[in-house]
PDB file of N, CA, C and O in Angstrom:
ATOM      1  N   UNK A   1       0.846  -1.178   0.000  1.00  0.00           N
ATOM      2  CA  UNK A   1       0.000   0.000   0.000  1.00  0.00           C
ATOM      3  C   UNK A   1       0.889   1.238   0.000  1.00  0.00           C
ATOM      4  O   UNK A   1       1.844   1.331   0.772  1.00  0.00           O
ATOM      5  N   UNK A   2       0.569   2.176  -0.864  1.00  0.00           N
ATOM      6  CA  UNK A   2       1.347   3.400  -0.993  1.00  0.00           C
ATOM      7  C   UNK A   2       0.986   4.376   0.125  1.00  0.00           C
ATOM      8  O   UNK A   2      -0.158   4.434   0.576  1.00  0.00           O
ATOM      9  N   UNK A   3       1.999   5.148   0.565  1.00  0.00           N
ATOM     10  CA  UNK A   3       1.778   6.131   1.614  1.00  0.00           C
ATOM     11  C   UNK A   3       1.904   7.523   1.014  1.00  0.00           C
ATOM     12  O   UNK A   3       2.870   7.820   0.311  1.00  0.00           O
ATOM     13  N   UNK A   4       0.935   8.362   1.290  1.00  0.00           N
ATOM     14  CA  UNK A   4       0.974   9.735   0.815  1.00  0.00           C
ATOM     15  C   UNK A   4       1.663  10.582   1.881  1.00  0.00           C
ATOM     16  O   UNK A   4       1.067  10.912   2.906  1.00  0.00           O
ATOM     17  N   UNK A   5       2.927  10.931   1.626  1.00  0.00           N
ATOM     18  CA  UNK A   5       3.701  11.684   2.611  1.00  0.00           C
ATOM     19  C   UNK A   5       3.324  13.155   2.648  1.00  0.00           C
ATOM     20  O   UNK A   5       3.693  13.859   3.587  1.00  0.00           O
ATOM     21  N   UNK A   6       2.593  13.636   1.639  1.00  0.00           N
ATOM     22  CA  UNK A   6       2.168  15.032   1.610  1.00  0.00           C
ATOM     23  C   UNK A   6       0.877  15.268   2.367  1.00  0.00           C
ATOM     24  O   UNK A   6       0.508  16.415   2.619  1.00  0.00           O
ATOM     25  N   UNK A   7       0.187  14.205   2.731  1.00  0.00           N
ATOM     26  CA  UNK A   7      -1.082  14.349   3.438  1.00  0.00           C
ATOM     27  C   UNK A   7      -0.828  14.841   4.859  1.00  0.00           C
ATOM     28  O   UNK A   7       0.147  14.426   5.485  1.00  0.00           O
ATOM     29  N   UNK A   8      -1.682  15.715   5.376  1.00  0.00           N
ATOM     30  CA  UNK A   8      -1.503  16.192   6.755  1.00  0.00           C
ATOM     31  C   UNK A   8      -1.627  15.032   7.745  1.00  0.00           C
ATOM     32  O   UNK A   8      -2.452  14.136   7.570  1.00  0.00           O
ATOM     33  N   UNK A   9      -0.808  15.064   8.769  1.00  0.00           N
ATOM     34  CA  UNK A   9      -0.795  13.998   9.778  1.00  0.00           C
ATOM     35  C   UNK A   9      -1.478  14.497  11.043  1.00  0.00           C
ATOM     36  O   UNK A   9      -0.821  14.992  11.958  1.00  0.00           O
ATOM     37  N   UNK A  10      -2.748  14.369  11.089  1.00  0.00           N
ATOM     38  CA  UNK A  10      -3.526  14.781  12.255  1.00  0.00           C
ATOM     39  C   UNK A  10      -3.843  13.554  13.097  1.00  0.00           C
ATOM     40  O   UNK A  10      -4.345  12.545  12.603  1.00  0.00           O
ATOM     41  N   UNK A  11      -3.538  13.674  14.371  1.00  0.00           N
ATOM     42  CA  UNK A  11      -3.904  12.614  15.310  1.00  0.00           C
ATOM     43  C   UNK A  11      -4.599  13.254  16.496  1.00  0.00           C
ATOM     44  O   UNK A  11      -4.728  14.475  16.574  1.00  0.00           O
ATOM     45  N   UNK A  12      -5.043  12.418  17.411  1.00  0.00           N
ATOM     46  CA  UNK A  12      -5.693  12.930  18.618  1.00  0.00           C
ATOM     47  C   UNK A  12      -4.706  13.683  19.507  1.00  0.00           C
ATOM     48  O   UNK A  12      -5.116  14.536  20.293  1.00  0.00           O
ATOM     49  N   UNK A  13      -3.407  13.379  19.395  1.00  0.00           N
ATOM     50  CA  UNK A  13      -2.398  14.042  20.219  1.00  0.00           C
ATOM     51  C   UNK A  13      -2.141  15.477  19.777  1.00  0.00           C
ATOM     52  O   UNK A  13      -1.565  16.259  20.533  1.00  0.00           O
ATOM     53  N   UNK A  14      -2.559  15.836  18.563  1.00  0.00           N
ATOM     54  CA  UNK A  14      -2.316  17.172  18.037  1.00  0.00           C
ATOM     55  C   UNK A  14      -3.351  18.189  18.502  1.00  0.00           C
ATOM     56  O   UNK A  14      -3.370  19.315  18.005  1.00  0.00           O
ATOM     57  N   UNK A  15      -4.192  17.822  19.424  1.00  0.00           N
ATOM     58  CA  UNK A  15      -5.285  18.702  19.831  1.00  0.00           C
ATOM     59  C   UNK A  15      -4.823  19.847  20.729  1.00  0.00           C
ATOM     60  O   UNK A  15      -5.577  20.800  20.927  1.00  0.00           O
ATOM     61  N   UNK A  16      -3.598  19.786  21.283  1.00  0.00           N
ATOM     62  CA  UNK A  16      -3.110  20.835  22.177  1.00  0.00           C
ATOM     63  C   UNK A  16      -2.778  22.087  21.369  1.00  0.00           C
ATOM     64  O   UNK A  16      -2.146  21.997  20.317  1.00  0.00           O
ATOM     65  N   UNK A  17      -3.191  23.225  21.843  1.00  0.00           N
ATOM     66  CA  UNK A  17      -3.006  24.459  21.099  1.00  0.00           C
ATOM     67  C   UNK A  17      -1.584  24.984  21.246  1.00  0.00           C
ATOM     68  O   UNK A  17      -0.849  24.583  22.149  1.00  0.00           O
ATOM     69  N   UNK A  18      -1.215  25.873  20.358  1.00  0.00           N
ATOM     70  CA  UNK A  18       0.119  26.479  20.397  1.00  0.00           C
ATOM     71  C   UNK A  18       0.302  27.330  21.638  1.00  0.00           C
ATOM     72  O   UNK A  18       1.412  27.423  22.163  1.00  0.00           O
ATOM     73  N   UNK A  19      -0.762  27.953  22.117  1.00  0.00           N
ATOM     74  CA  UNK A  19      -0.661  28.759  23.332  1.00  0.00           C
ATOM     75  C   UNK A  19      -0.332  27.884  24.542  1.00  0.00           C
ATOM     76  O   UNK A  19       0.448  28.285  25.406  1.00  0.00           O
ATOM     77  N   UNK A  20      -0.920  26.697  24.604  1.00  0.00           N
ATOM     78  CA  UNK A  20      -0.635  25.792  25.713  1.00  0.00           C
ATOM     79  C   UNK A  20       0.818  25.317  25.656  1.00  0.00           C
ATOM     80  O   UNK A  20       1.464  25.151  26.692  1.00  0.00           O
ATOM     81  N   UNK A  21       1.318  25.103  24.464  1.00  0.00           N
ATOM     82  CA  UNK A  21       2.712  24.689  24.332  1.00  0.00           C
ATOM     83  C   UNK A  21       3.665  25.811  24.736  1.00  0.00           C
ATOM     84  O   UNK A  21       4.692  25.553  25.365  1.00  0.00           O
ATOM     85  N   UNK A  22       3.337  27.043  24.384  1.00  0.00           N
ATOM     86  CA  UNK A  22       4.179  28.181  24.749  1.00  0.00           C
ATOM     87  C   UNK A  22       4.247  28.375  26.256  1.00  0.00           C
ATOM     88  O   UNK A  22       5.274  28.803  26.783  1.00  0.00           O
ATOM     89  N   UNK A  23       3.162  28.063  26.948  1.00  0.00           N
ATOM     90  CA  UNK A  23       3.156  28.212  28.410  1.00  0.00           C
ATOM     91  C   UNK A  23       4.045  27.179  29.076  1.00  0.00           C
ATOM     92  O   UNK A  23       4.632  27.447  30.124  1.00  0.00           O
ATOM     93  N   UNK A  24       4.149  26.004  28.480  1.00  0.00           N
ATOM     94  CA  UNK A  24       4.962  24.946  29.072  1.00  0.00           C
ATOM     95  C   UNK A  24       6.457  25.172  28.861  1.00  0.00           C
ATOM     96  O   UNK A  24       7.261  24.777  29.706  1.00  0.00           O
ATOM     97  N   UNK A  25       6.842  25.794  27.756  1.00  0.00           N
ATOM     98  CA  UNK A  25       8.252  25.978  27.422  1.00  0.00           C
ATOM     99  C   UNK A  25       8.680  27.372  27.858  1.00  0.00           C
ATOM    100  O   UNK A  25       8.012  28.346  27.511  1.00  0.00           O
ATOM    101  N   UNK A  26       9.781  27.501  28.615  1.00  0.00           N
ATOM    102  CA  UNK A  26      10.246  28.837  29.005  1.00  0.00           C
ATOM    103  C   UNK A  26      10.738  29.597  27.775  1.00  0.00           C
ATOM    104  O   UNK A  26      11.254  29.008  26.825  1.00  0.00           O
ATOM    105  N   UNK A  27      10.568  30.891  27.813  1.00  0.00           N
ATOM    106  CA  UNK A  27      10.942  31.740  26.687  1.00  0.00           C
ATOM    107  C   UNK A  27      12.444  31.981  26.721  1.00  0.00           C
ATOM    108  O   UNK A  27      12.934  32.768  27.530  1.00  0.00           O
ATOM    109  N   UNK A  28      13.168  31.309  25.847  1.00  0.00           N
ATOM    110  CA  UNK A  28      14.630  31.419  25.805  1.00  0.00           C
ATOM    111  C   UNK A  28      15.068  32.697  25.105  1.00  0.00           C
ATOM    112  O   UNK A  28      16.199  33.143  25.301  1.00  0.00           O
ATOM    113  N   UNK A  29      14.212  33.292  24.303  1.00  0.00           N
ATOM    114  CA  UNK A  29      14.597  34.464  23.543  1.00  0.00           C
ATOM    115  C   UNK A  29      14.186  35.769  24.210  1.00  0.00           C
ATOM    116  O   UNK A  29      14.287  36.839  23.609  1.00  0.00           O
ATOM    117  N   UNK A  30      13.730  35.682  25.432  1.00  0.00           N
ATOM    118  CA  UNK A  30      13.375  36.923  26.116  1.00  0.00           C
ATOM    119  C   UNK A  30      14.650  37.697  26.424  1.00  0.00           C
ATOM    120  O   UNK A  30      15.731  37.110  26.471  1.00  0.00           O
ATOM    121  N   UNK A  31      14.541  38.983  26.630  1.00  0.00           N
ATOM    122  CA  UNK A  31      15.704  39.834  26.814  1.00  0.00           C
ATOM    123  C   UNK A  31      16.318  39.757  28.197  1.00  0.00           C
ATOM    124  O   UNK A  31      17.281  40.474  28.466  1.00  0.00           O
ATOM    125  N   UNK A  32      15.815  38.934  29.069  1.00  0.00           N
ATOM    126  CA  UNK A  32      16.338  38.887  30.431  1.00  0.00           C
ATOM    127  C   UNK A  32      17.671  38.147  30.471  1.00  0.00           C
ATOM    128  O   UNK A  32      17.890  37.195  29.722  1.00  0.00           O
ATOM    129  N   UNK A  33      18.557  38.599  31.358  1.00  0.00           N
ATOM    130  CA  UNK A  33      19.854  37.982  31.541  1.00  0.00           C
ATOM    131  C   UNK A  33      19.872  37.350  32.916  1.00  0.00           C
ATOM    132  O   UNK A  33      19.466  37.966  33.902  1.00  0.00           O
ATOM    133  N   UNK A  34      20.345  36.119  32.975  1.00  0.00           N
ATOM    134  CA  UNK A  34      20.412  35.413  34.241  1.00  0.00           C
ATOM    135  C   UNK A  34      21.527  36.007  35.092  1.00  0.00           C
ATOM    136  O   UNK A  34      22.681  36.047  34.663  1.00  0.00           O
ATOM    137  N   UNK A  35      21.195  36.465  36.287  1.00  0.00           N
ATOM    138  CA  UNK A  35      22.199  37.084  37.142  1.00  0.00           C
ATOM    139  C   UNK A  35      23.122  36.051  37.778  1.00  0.00           C
ATOM    140  O   UNK A  35      24.205  36.406  38.243  1.00  0.00           O
ATOM    141  N   UNK A  36      22.728  34.803  37.809  1.00  0.00           N
ATOM    142  CA  UNK A  36      23.536  33.728  38.375  1.00  0.00           C
ATOM    143  C   UNK A  36      24.248  32.985  37.253  1.00  0.00           C
ATOM    144  O   UNK A  36      24.001  31.798  37.042  1.00  0.00           O
ATOM    145  N   UNK A  37      25.114  33.659  36.543  1.00  0.00           N
ATOM    146  CA  UNK A  37      25.830  33.055  35.428  1.00  0.00           C
ATOM    147  C   UNK A  37      27.000  32.249  35.981  1.00  0.00           C
ATOM    148  O   UNK A  37      27.967  32.824  36.482  1.00  0.00           O
ATOM    149  N   UNK A  38      26.921  30.935  35.895  1.00  0.00           N
ATOM    150  CA  UNK A  38      27.957  30.076  36.465  1.00  0.00           C
ATOM    151  C   UNK A  38      29.243  30.123  35.647  1.00  0.00           C
ATOM    152  O   UNK A  38      30.325  29.920  36.196  1.00  0.00           O
ATOM    153  N   UNK A  39      29.147  30.384  34.355  1.00  0.00           N
ATOM    154  CA  UNK A  39      30.336  30.425  33.520  1.00  0.00           C
ATOM    155  C   UNK A  39      31.165  31.677  33.742  1.00  0.00           C
ATOM    156  O   UNK A  39      32.382  31.654  33.558  1.00  0.00           O
ATOM    157  N   UNK A  40      30.527  32.763  34.131  1.00  0.00           N
ATOM    158  CA  UNK A  40      31.223  34.024  34.301  1.00  0.00           C
ATOM    159  C   UNK A  40      30.719  34.699  35.580  1.00  0.00           C
ATOM    160  O   UNK A  40      29.936  35.646  35.508  1.00  0.00           O
ATOM    161  N   UNK A  41      31.158  34.226  36.741  1.00  0.00           N
ATOM    162  CA  UNK A  41      30.614  34.767  37.987  1.00  0.00           C
ATOM    163  C   UNK A  41      31.001  36.209  38.256  1.00  0.00           C
ATOM    164  O   UNK A  41      30.332  36.878  39.044  1.00  0.00           O
ATOM    165  N   UNK A  42      32.058  36.713  37.630  1.00  0.00           N
ATOM    166  CA  UNK A  42      32.482  38.081  37.910  1.00  0.00           C
ATOM    167  C   UNK A  42      31.764  39.103  37.043  1.00  0.00           C
ATOM    168  O   UNK A  42      32.018  40.301  37.173  1.00  0.00           O
ATOM    169  N   UNK A  43      30.891  38.668  36.178  1.00  0.00           N
ATOM    170  CA  UNK A  43      30.181  39.599  35.306  1.00  0.00           C
ATOM    171  C   UNK A  43      30.756  39.568  33.909  1.00  0.00           C
ATOM    172  O   UNK A  43      31.606  38.736  33.594  1.00  0.00           O
ATOM    173  N   UNK A  44      30.296  40.469  33.082  1.00  0.00           N
ATOM    174  CA  UNK A  44      30.735  40.514  31.699  1.00  0.00           C
ATOM    175  C   UNK A  44      31.941  41.427  31.563  1.00  0.00           C
ATOM    176  O   UNK A  44      31.943  42.550  32.068  1.00  0.00           O
ATOM    177  N   UNK A  45      32.963  40.940  30.881  1.00  0.00           N
ATOM    178  CA  UNK A  45      34.151  41.740  30.603  1.00  0.00           C
ATOM    179  C   UNK A  45      33.993  42.353  29.223  1.00  0.00           C
ATOM    180  O   UNK A  45      33.697  41.654  28.254  1.00  0.00           O
ATOM    181  N   UNK A  46      34.190  43.640  29.139  1.00  0.00           N
ATOM    182  CA  UNK A  46      34.107  44.321  27.864  1.00  0.00           C
ATOM    183  C   UNK A  46      35.444  44.229  27.140  1.00  0.00           C
ATOM    184  O   UNK A  46      36.494  44.220  27.783  1.00  0.00           O
ATOM    185  N   UNK A  47      35.420  44.160  25.801  1.00  0.00           N
ATOM    186  CA  UNK A  47      36.685  44.137  25.065  1.00  0.00           C
ATOM    187  C   UNK A  47      37.476  45.419  25.334  1.00  0.00           C
ATOM    188  O   UNK A  47      36.905  46.505  25.426  1.00  0.00           O
ATOM    189  N   UNK A  48      38.772  45.279  25.455  1.00  0.00           N
ATOM    190  CA  UNK A  48      39.620  46.438  25.706  1.00  0.00           C
ATOM    191  C   UNK A  48      39.685  46.822  27.173  1.00  0.00           C
ATOM    192  O   UNK A  48      40.157  47.910  27.503  1.00  0.00           O
ATOM    193  N   UNK A  49      39.224  45.957  28.055  1.00  0.00           N
ATOM    194  CA  UNK A  49      39.265  46.252  29.485  1.00  0.00           C
ATOM    195  C   UNK A  49      40.721  46.306  29.944  1.00  0.00           C
ATOM    196  O   UNK A  49      41.579  45.629  29.377  1.00  0.00           O
ATOM    197  N   UNK A  50      40.997  47.109  30.965  1.00  0.00           N
ATOM    198  CA  UNK A  50      42.351  47.274  31.479  1.00  0.00           C
ATOM    199  C   UNK A  50      42.713  46.059  32.322  1.00  0.00           C
ATOM    200  O   UNK A  50      42.169  45.864  33.409  1.00  0.00           O
ATOM    201  N   UNK A  51      43.631  45.247  31.817  1.00  0.00           N
ATOM    202  CA  UNK A  51      44.081  44.057  32.529  1.00  0.00           C
ATOM    203  C   UNK A  51      45.538  44.180  32.942  1.00  0.00           C
ATOM    204  O   UNK A  51      46.197  43.170  33.185  1.00  0.00           O
ATOM    205  N   UNK A  52      46.049  45.397  33.024  1.00  0.00           N
ATOM    206  CA  UNK A  52      47.462  45.597  33.312  1.00  0.00           C
ATOM    207  C   UNK A  52      47.832  45.222  34.744  1.00  0.00           C
ATOM    208  O   UNK A  52      49.007  44.988  35.028  1.00  0.00           O
ATOM    209  N   UNK A  53      46.869  45.158  35.645  1.00  0.00           N
ATOM    210  CA  UNK A  53      47.187  44.822  37.032  1.00  0.00           C
ATOM    211  C   UNK A  53      47.198  43.313  37.285  1.00  0.00           C
ATOM    212  O   UNK A  53      47.491  42.883  38.401  1.00  0.00           O
ATOM    213  N   UNK A  54      46.888  42.508  36.280  1.00  0.00           N
ATOM    214  CA  UNK A  54      46.876  41.062  36.442  1.00  0.00           C
ATOM    215  C   UNK A  54      48.239  40.478  36.118  1.00  0.00           C
ATOM    216  O   UNK A  54      48.902  40.901  35.170  1.00  0.00           O
ATOM    217  N   UNK A  55      48.651  39.497  36.919  1.00  0.00           N
ATOM    218  CA  UNK A  55      49.892  38.794  36.656  1.00  0.00           C
ATOM    219  C   UNK A  55      49.568  37.354  36.332  1.00  0.00           C
ATOM    220  O   UNK A  55      48.802  36.709  37.048  1.00  0.00           O
ATOM    221  N   UNK A  56      50.143  36.845  35.261  1.00  0.00           N
ATOM    222  CA  UNK A  56      49.920  35.475  34.847  1.00  0.00           C
ATOM    223  C   UNK A  56      51.158  34.649  35.143  1.00  0.00           C
ATOM    224  O   UNK A  56      52.275  35.078  34.856  1.00  0.00           O
ATOM    225  N   UNK A  57      50.970  33.482  35.711  1.00  0.00           N
ATOM    226  CA  UNK A  57      52.071  32.560  35.959  1.00  0.00           C
ATOM    227  C   UNK A  57      52.052  31.508  34.855  1.00  0.00           C
ATOM    228  O   UNK A  57      51.166  30.654  34.809  1.00  0.00           O
ATOM    229  N   UNK A  58      53.039  31.581  33.969  1.00  0.00           N
ATOM    230  CA  UNK A  58      53.123  30.662  32.846  1.00  0.00           C
ATOM    231  C   UNK A  58      54.485  29.998  32.863  1.00  0.00           C
ATOM    232  O   UNK A  58      55.510  30.670  32.981  1.00  0.00           O
ATOM    233  N   UNK A  59      54.496  28.687  32.746  1.00  0.00           N
ATOM    234  CA  UNK A  59      55.739  27.950  32.685  1.00  0.00           C
ATOM    235  C   UNK A  59      56.033  27.667  31.216  1.00  0.00           C
ATOM    236  O   UNK A  59      55.254  26.995  30.541  1.00  0.00           O
ATOM    237  N   UNK A  60      57.146  28.175  30.728  1.00  0.00           N
ATOM    238  CA  UNK A  60      57.541  27.974  29.342  1.00  0.00           C
ATOM    239  C   UNK A  60      58.653  26.933  29.306  1.00  0.00           C
ATOM    240  O   UNK A  60      59.707  27.107  29.917  1.00  0.00           O
ATOM    241  N   UNK A  61      58.399  25.853  28.582  1.00  0.00           N
ATOM    242  CA  UNK A  61      59.385  24.792  28.456  1.00  0.00           C
ATOM    243  C   UNK A  61      60.143  24.967  27.149  1.00  0.00           C
ATOM    244  O   UNK A  61      59.548  25.337  26.137  1.00  0.00           O
ATOM    245  N   UNK A  62      61.448  24.709  27.154  1.00  0.00           N
ATOM    246  CA  UNK A  62      62.186  24.757  25.889  1.00  0.00           C
ATOM    247  C   UNK A  62      61.776  23.567  25.019  1.00  0.00           C
ATOM    248  O   UNK A  62      61.252  22.578  25.532  1.00  0.00           O
ATOM    249  N   UNK A  63      62.012  23.655  23.707  1.00  0.00           N
ATOM    250  CA  UNK A  63      61.666  22.515  22.845  1.00  0.00           C
ATOM    251  C   UNK A  63      62.384  21.246  23.306  1.00  0.00           C
ATOM    252  O   UNK A  63      63.568  21.280  23.641  1.00  0.00           O
ATOM    253  N   UNK A  64      61.676  20.161  23.320  1.00  0.00           N
ATOM    254  CA  UNK A  64      62.241  18.885  23.745  1.00  0.00           C
ATOM    255  C   UNK A  64      63.044  18.283  22.585  1.00  0.00           C
ATOM    256  O   UNK A  64      62.999  18.782  21.461  1.00  0.00           O
ATOM    257  N   UNK A  65      63.779  17.203  22.878  1.00  0.00           N
ATOM    258  CA  UNK A  65      64.618  16.593  21.850  1.00  0.00           C
ATOM    259  C   UNK A  65      63.803  16.007  20.707  1.00  0.00           C
ATOM    260  O   UNK A  65      64.305  15.907  19.587  1.00  0.00           O
ATOM    261  N   UNK A  66      62.564  15.618  20.960  1.00  0.00           N
ATOM    262  CA  UNK A  66      61.733  15.023  19.913  1.00  0.00           C
ATOM    263  C   UNK A  66      60.784  16.043  19.289  1.00  0.00           C
ATOM    264  O   UNK A  66      59.795  15.656  18.666  1.00  0.00           O
ATOM    265  N   UNK A  67      61.066  17.344  19.445  1.00  0.00           N
ATOM    266  CA  UNK A  67      60.229  18.401  18.894  1.00  0.00           C
ATOM    267  C   UNK A  67      61.058  19.318  18.005  1.00  0.00           C
ATOM    268  O   UNK A  67      62.284  19.364  18.107  1.00  0.00           O
ATOM    269  N   UNK A  68      60.370  20.048  17.132  1.00  0.00           N
ATOM    270  CA  UNK A  68      61.012  21.045  16.290  1.00  0.00           C
ATOM    271  C   UNK A  68      60.057  22.215  16.119  1.00  0.00           C
ATOM    272  O   UNK A  68      58.855  22.072  16.346  1.00  0.00           O
ATOM    273  N   UNK A  69      60.574  23.361  15.723  1.00  0.00           N
ATOM    274  CA  UNK A  69      59.757  24.534  15.441  1.00  0.00           C
ATOM    275  C   UNK A  69      59.731  24.736  13.934  1.00  0.00           C
ATOM    276  O   UNK A  69      60.773  24.895  13.298  1.00  0.00           O
ATOM    277  N   UNK A  70      58.532  24.729  13.373  1.00  0.00           N
ATOM    278  CA  UNK A  70      58.358  24.909  11.940  1.00  0.00           C
ATOM    279  C   UNK A  70      58.752  26.341  11.564  1.00  0.00           C
ATOM    280  O   UNK A  70      58.369  27.291  12.248  1.00  0.00           O
ATOM    281  N   UNK A  71      59.510  26.495  10.486  1.00  0.00           N
ATOM    282  CA  UNK A  71      59.943  27.829  10.070  1.00  0.00           C
ATOM    283  C   UNK A  71      58.865  28.572   9.293  1.00  0.00           C
ATOM    284  O   UNK A  71      59.025  29.756   8.996  1.00  0.00           O
ATOM    285  N   UNK A  72      57.761  27.890   8.956  1.00  0.00           N
ATOM    286  CA  UNK A  72      56.666  28.537   8.243  1.00  0.00           C
ATOM    287  C   UNK A  72      55.583  29.038   9.209  1.00  0.00           C
ATOM    288  O   UNK A  72      55.194  30.205   9.158  1.00  0.00           O
ATOM    289  N   UNK A  73      55.096  28.144  10.095  1.00  0.00           N
ATOM    290  CA  UNK A  73      53.993  28.514  10.993  1.00  0.00           C
ATOM    291  C   UNK A  73      54.466  28.810  12.417  1.00  0.00           C
ATOM    292  O   UNK A  73      53.686  29.291  13.240  1.00  0.00           O
ATOM    293  N   UNK A  74      55.732  28.528  12.712  1.00  0.00           N
ATOM    294  CA  UNK A  74      56.348  28.795  14.022  1.00  0.00           C
ATOM    295  C   UNK A  74      55.705  28.021  15.165  1.00  0.00           C
ATOM    296  O   UNK A  74      55.782  28.443  16.319  1.00  0.00           O
ATOM    297  N   UNK A  75      55.074  26.897  14.857  1.00  0.00           N
ATOM    298  CA  UNK A  75      54.506  26.033  15.894  1.00  0.00           C
ATOM    299  C   UNK A  75      55.514  24.956  16.258  1.00  0.00           C
ATOM    300  O   UNK A  75      56.267  24.481  15.408  1.00  0.00           O
ATOM    301  N   UNK A  76      55.520  24.575  17.536  1.00  0.00           N
ATOM    302  CA  UNK A  76      56.373  23.492  17.996  1.00  0.00           C
ATOM    303  C   UNK A  76      55.616  22.197  17.772  1.00  0.00           C
ATOM    304  O   UNK A  76      54.505  22.020  18.273  1.00  0.00           O
ATOM    305  N   UNK A  77      56.232  21.277  17.003  1.00  0.00           N
ATOM    306  CA  UNK A  77      55.576  20.022  16.651  1.00  0.00           C
ATOM    307  C   UNK A  77      56.511  18.852  16.906  1.00  0.00           C
ATOM    308  O   UNK A  77      57.715  19.030  17.092  1.00  0.00           O
ATOM    309  N   UNK A  78      55.943  17.653  16.911  1.00  0.00           N
ATOM    310  CA  UNK A  78      56.721  16.431  17.106  1.00  0.00           C
ATOM    311  C   UNK A  78      57.526  16.147  15.844  1.00  0.00           C
ATOM    312  O   UNK A  78      57.112  16.505  14.741  1.00  0.00           O
ATOM    313  N   UNK A  79      58.672  15.507  16.010  1.00  0.00           N
ATOM    314  CA  UNK A  79      59.573  15.237  14.882  1.00  0.00           C
ATOM    315  C   UNK A  79      58.912  14.396  13.785  1.00  0.00           C
ATOM    316  O   UNK A  79      59.350  14.445  12.636  1.00  0.00           O
ATOM    317  N   UNK A  80      57.887  13.640  14.108  1.00  0.00           N
ATOM    318  CA  UNK A  80      57.215  12.839  13.087  1.00  0.00           C
ATOM    319  C   UNK A  80      56.444  13.709  12.099  1.00  0.00           C
ATOM    320  O   UNK A  80      56.008  13.216  11.059  1.00  0.00           O
ATOM    321  N   UNK A  81      56.266  15.000  12.407  1.00  0.00           N
ATOM    322  CA  UNK A  81      55.538  15.914  11.532  1.00  0.00           C
ATOM    323  C   UNK A  81      56.443  16.662  10.554  1.00  0.00           C
ATOM    324  O   UNK A  81      55.966  17.519   9.810  1.00  0.00           O
ATOM    325  N   UNK A  82      57.749  16.350  10.542  1.00  0.00           N
ATOM    326  CA  UNK A  82      58.672  17.030   9.627  1.00  0.00           C
ATOM    327  C   UNK A  82      58.411  16.555   8.205  1.00  0.00           C
ATOM    328  O   UNK A  82      58.362  15.354   7.938  1.00  0.00           O
ATOM    329  N   UNK A  83      58.244  17.507   7.298  1.00  0.00           N
ATOM    330  CA  UNK A  83      58.122  17.168   5.879  1.00  0.00           C
ATOM    331  C   UNK A  83      59.496  17.200   5.228  1.00  0.00           C
ATOM    332  O   UNK A  83      59.906  16.246   4.566  1.00  0.00           O
ATOM    333  N   UNK A  84      60.199  18.302   5.422  1.00  0.00           N
ATOM    334  CA  UNK A  84      61.560  18.415   4.914  1.00  0.00           C
ATOM    335  C   UNK A  84      62.325  19.445   5.735  1.00  0.00           C
ATOM    336  O   UNK A  84      61.746  20.320   6.378  1.00  0.00           O
ATOM    337  N   UNK A  85      63.656  19.307   5.690  1.00  0.00           N
ATOM    338  CA  UNK A  85      64.520  20.248   6.395  1.00  0.00           C
ATOM    339  C   UNK A  85      65.368  20.999   5.378  1.00  0.00           C
ATOM    340  O   UNK A  85      65.798  20.440   4.369  1.00  0.00           O
ATOM    341  N   UNK A  86      65.595  22.254   5.660  1.00  0.00           N
ATOM    342  CA  UNK A  86      66.464  23.065   4.806  1.00  0.00           C
ATOM    343  C   UNK A  86      67.609  23.595   5.661  1.00  0.00           C
ATOM    344  O   UNK A  86      67.747  23.228   6.827  1.00  0.00           O
ATOM    345  N   UNK A  87      68.407  24.441   5.083  1.00  0.00           N
ATOM    346  CA  UNK A  87      69.565  24.984   5.805  1.00  0.00           C
ATOM    347  C   UNK A  87      69.126  25.884   6.951  1.00  0.00           C
ATOM    348  O   UNK A  87      69.858  26.035   7.929  1.00  0.00           O
ATOM    349  N   UNK A  88      67.924  26.496   6.847  1.00  0.00           N
ATOM    350  CA  UNK A  88      67.509  27.416   7.893  1.00  0.00           C
ATOM    351  C   UNK A  88      66.551  26.765   8.910  1.00  0.00           C
ATOM    352  O   UNK A  88      66.275  27.370   9.946  1.00  0.00           O
ATOM    353  N   UNK A  89      66.047  25.568   8.647  1.00  0.00           N
ATOM    354  CA  UNK A  89      65.184  24.904   9.610  1.00  0.00           C
ATOM    355  C   UNK A  89      64.273  23.889   8.950  1.00  0.00           C
ATOM    356  O   UNK A  89      64.404  23.587   7.764  1.00  0.00           O
ATOM    357  N   UNK A  90      63.345  23.366   9.744  1.00  0.00           N
ATOM    358  CA  UNK A  90      62.438  22.327   9.282  1.00  0.00           C
ATOM    359  C   UNK A  90      61.060  22.897   8.979  1.00  0.00           C
ATOM    360  O   UNK A  90      60.640  23.894   9.567  1.00  0.00           O
ATOM    361  N   UNK A  91      60.357  22.240   8.039  1.00  0.00           N
ATOM    362  CA  UNK A  91      59.004  22.622   7.659  1.00  0.00           C
ATOM    363  C   UNK A  91      58.080  21.455   7.988  1.00  0.00           C
ATOM    364  O   UNK A  91      58.401  20.303   7.693  1.00  0.00           O
ATOM    365  N   UNK A  92      56.944  21.747   8.594  1.00  0.00           N
ATOM    366  CA  UNK A  92      56.004  20.687   8.972  1.00  0.00           C
ATOM    367  C   UNK A  92      55.197  20.247   7.751  1.00  0.00           C
ATOM    368  O   UNK A  92      55.204  20.917   6.718  1.00  0.00           O
ATOM    369  N   UNK A  93      54.503  19.114   7.878  1.00  0.00           N
ATOM    370  CA  UNK A  93      53.713  18.551   6.787  1.00  0.00           C
ATOM    371  C   UNK A  93      52.564  19.454   6.383  1.00  0.00           C
ATOM    372  O   UNK A  93      52.242  19.545   5.198  1.00  0.00           O
ATOM    373  N   UNK A  94      51.945  20.117   7.332  1.00  0.00           N
ATOM    374  CA  UNK A  94      50.806  20.989   7.018  1.00  0.00           C
ATOM    375  C   UNK A  94      51.241  22.181   6.169  1.00  0.00           C
ATOM    376  O   UNK A  94      50.537  22.560   5.234  1.00  0.00           O
ATOM    377  N   UNK A  95      52.381  22.770   6.480  1.00  0.00           N
ATOM    378  CA  UNK A  95      52.843  23.927   5.723  1.00  0.00           C
ATOM    379  C   UNK A  95      53.377  23.511   4.358  1.00  0.00           C
ATOM    380  O   UNK A  95      53.307  24.289   3.406  1.00  0.00           O
ATOM    381  N   UNK A  96      53.907  22.304   4.248  1.00  0.00           N
ATOM    382  CA  UNK A  96      54.444  21.836   2.973  1.00  0.00           C
ATOM    383  C   UNK A  96      53.338  21.465   2.002  1.00  0.00           C
ATOM    384  O   UNK A  96      53.574  21.417   0.795  1.00  0.00           O
ATOM    385  N   UNK A  97      52.145  21.203   2.495  1.00  0.00           N
ATOM    386  CA  UNK A  97      51.037  20.771   1.623  1.00  0.00           C
ATOM    387  C   UNK A  97      50.512  21.902   0.786  1.00  0.00           C
ATOM    388  O   UNK A  97      49.583  21.710   0.002  1.00  0.00           O
TER     389      UNK A  97
END
C-alpha cells in the first residue's frame, strides 16, 4: 500500500493548542539575563578592558629533543611531523602541503 507523505498527519495528540505549548516551554529568547551566570561569575568583561594589574604565571618549556619549530607557521611540533629540512630549519607537513 502506498503512503501519501504530503497528506496532513492529524492525530488525537495534536489537539493541544500552540498557546498551551508556549506556556509549558520557558521563553529562551526573552531579553532577560540570568544574574547567576555560572560560567562568568564576575560579570561581563568588555573588550579592551584594562588588565594591566593582572599577573599570569606561565611555565615555558624549551623545545624537547623530539620536537622542532616549523619555520613557516612557528609552531612546535613532534619530529614525526617534519616534511623536509632546509639549511635554515624544518618545515612541517601541514605547511608543505
